C-alpha positions, 0 to 999 in steps of 0.5 A: 836708805835706812836699814830695817830696825834703823832708829833714824839716829846717827850711828857711831862709827865702827872705831877701835877703842884707841881711836875713840879715845883719840876722837874724844880728846880732840873734840872741842868742848861744847858751849855748855861745857865752856859756859860751865868752865867760865861760870866756875871761874866766876864763882872762884873769883867772887869768893876771893878775899878782898885784899887778893882782888885789890892787889891783883887789880892794882898789879893789872893796872900797872901792867896795862902801862905796857900797852901804852909804852909799847905803842909809844916806842913803836911810834918813835921807831917808825917813820911817819907814813899812812901805815904806821898806825897799823903797826903801832897798834900792835903794841896795845896787845902787850899789856893785855897778854900779860894781864890776861895770861898772867891771870891778874884781875882786869875789870872788863874780863870780869864782866862775863866771868862774874855775870854768868853765875848771876845769870845762872842763879839770879838772886839779890846776894849773887847780885851783891857779890858781882857788884862787890867784885866789879867795884873792887877790881875797877877801883884797883885797875884805876889805882894802878894806872893812876900810880904809874901815871904820877910817876912817868912824867917826874920819875925819870922812868922814861926819856923825854922823847918817849914821854912825848910819844906817850902823850901823843898815844894818849891823846889819840886814844882818848880824843872825842866827846863822852857820848862817842867814848861811851859808844866806842866802849860797847864793842871793846867790852864785847871783844874782851868778854869774847876773849874770856869765852874763847880761852877755854877752847884755845889750847896752846893758842891763848897768846894769839887769841888775846893778841889778835882780839885786842889788836882789833880794839886798837886798830878800830879805835874802840875804848877800853876803860883800864887801858884808856885810864892810863892814857887819860891819867897821863894827860891829866898828870902832864897838864894836857887836861884836867882830872875831871875831864879824864874821869867824866869825859873818858873813864866813866863813859868808857866804863859804862860802855864796856859793862854794856858790851861785856855784860849786857850783850856778850854775857846775855848771849852766851848764857842764852844759847845754853840756858835751855840745856842747863 
């Protein structure tokens, strides 16, 4: 029962100053704080020079090949069995760990980072800056993955056995009609946006957040446009499919799905939960 003069509000515990400081240090940032952290990161990214975005995006595209190579290497080492794909899928996370923790420009991560400044202060100029960032980063990511796909079959970078495994990984990841690729791209975009939202609260556990959530993308068979572009390009450069099929059958459908999942769903929900507090 409340004492006389009790306002009915929760009263702070009677702690020593040092204990209060410990409480403040161990508190997780609120949703509003996380929103502001990501919004400020988005503003910083939107203001970066074009050359910086292009080089960072191209580097990210090259590094995403580590996901394909790691999966192919695991496929070669493991026996054929029903559980092998679950282990092979662990390799999918490698490129994402390098790109995200290395702060390289990855298109799907940019969906939420670039959209929150636009959602907070919508304007035509903000929309133009967001579209500029998306266009530059996606073009650079695709160029980076294509450059490696042109070298891998001809440059002697990997053994013939490894190349066969790479093609098998790519064929499995990109199979299905364009509509199915589009639908599988929506949850992939949502998961990548979730990673961007979780990292400010991850402390020293960022590598596990990235690994776990990107593993979900792989094991569930979702379609990520940048990792998938590496796979689509290598099928085209080795004659397994045409460049038109790679672009219109996988890359563009996955791109549309990732945008809807990352910007249309997660970014909108993330902003909506704190909109009345801003």
